[in-house]
N, C-alpha and C positions, 0 to 999 in steps of 0.2 A: 883451240883444237887444231892440231895438225897444220898450223900456219894459215888457217882460214880456208883450207882446201875443201872442207865440207860444204861451204857456201858458194863455191865457184862453179858456174854452169858453162858447159860448152855451147857454142853457137854453130850455125850451119857454115860459118866462115872459118877457114883454116887459121889457126893461131889467134883467134879472138874469143875471149871468154868474158863472162859478166858475173858480177856479184851484185844482185839487186838489193835495194833497201827494203826495209820492213816497216810496217805501220807502228811497231813497238818502239821505234826510234824516238817518236814524239814523247813517250813516257820516260825514256832514258835520258833525255836532255837535262832536266833539272838535277838528276843524280850526278851526271858528268860535271856539270857546272859547280855543284856543291863540293865535289871531291877533287877539284882541280885536275881532272883527267885529260887535259888539253893535249898531251903528248901521246896518248894511247894509240891513236891512229898511226902515227909515225912508227911507233914501236911495233905495231901489228904488221905494217907494210914491210918493215925490215925482216920479218920472219917469212915472208912469202918469197919462194924461190921459183925460178923458171920463167921469169917475165923480163923482157927488155924495157918495156914501158907499162906504166899503170896510169890510167886516166881516172880522175875523180870528178864526178858530176855532183855539184853541191846545189842546195836550194838557193833561190834568188834573194837571200836574206843574209845579213851578217849575224850569224849565231855561232854556237860552239862547233857545229859541224863544218861550217865554212872556215872558221879560224883554224880548226884542227887540220883541215885539208891544206890550207896555206902553209902551215908549219911543216907538214909532211912533204910538201911538194918541192921539187927543184925548180920548176917553171910554172907559170900561170897563164892561162888563156881565158880571156873574158869576152864572150860574144855579147854583142849589144846592137840594138837598133841604131841606125845612123841619123836619127833625128837630133835636133839641137838639145832637147831636154836630156836624152840618154847620154850624149857626149858630155854635157856639163855634170851629170850625176857620176859618171865614171871618173 
């Protein structure tokens, strides 16, 4: 739908918009995995115009959403705690 613009919300900050997730994504995951829709996010983001940067916040698990975001991304930022366990896991 219109490059996703129906789902984009303005914030009180200039030039900052958000597109929140929905609880229905949990039900969508098995369907995306079964139909090999791993590139759908990249394709959808290519249709969104008017943004210099798009940041994707993924769940802290390696699943289809995280993998789709990594495929769609040009760069990756991974925040983590600086304890020894977190550094080794990273």
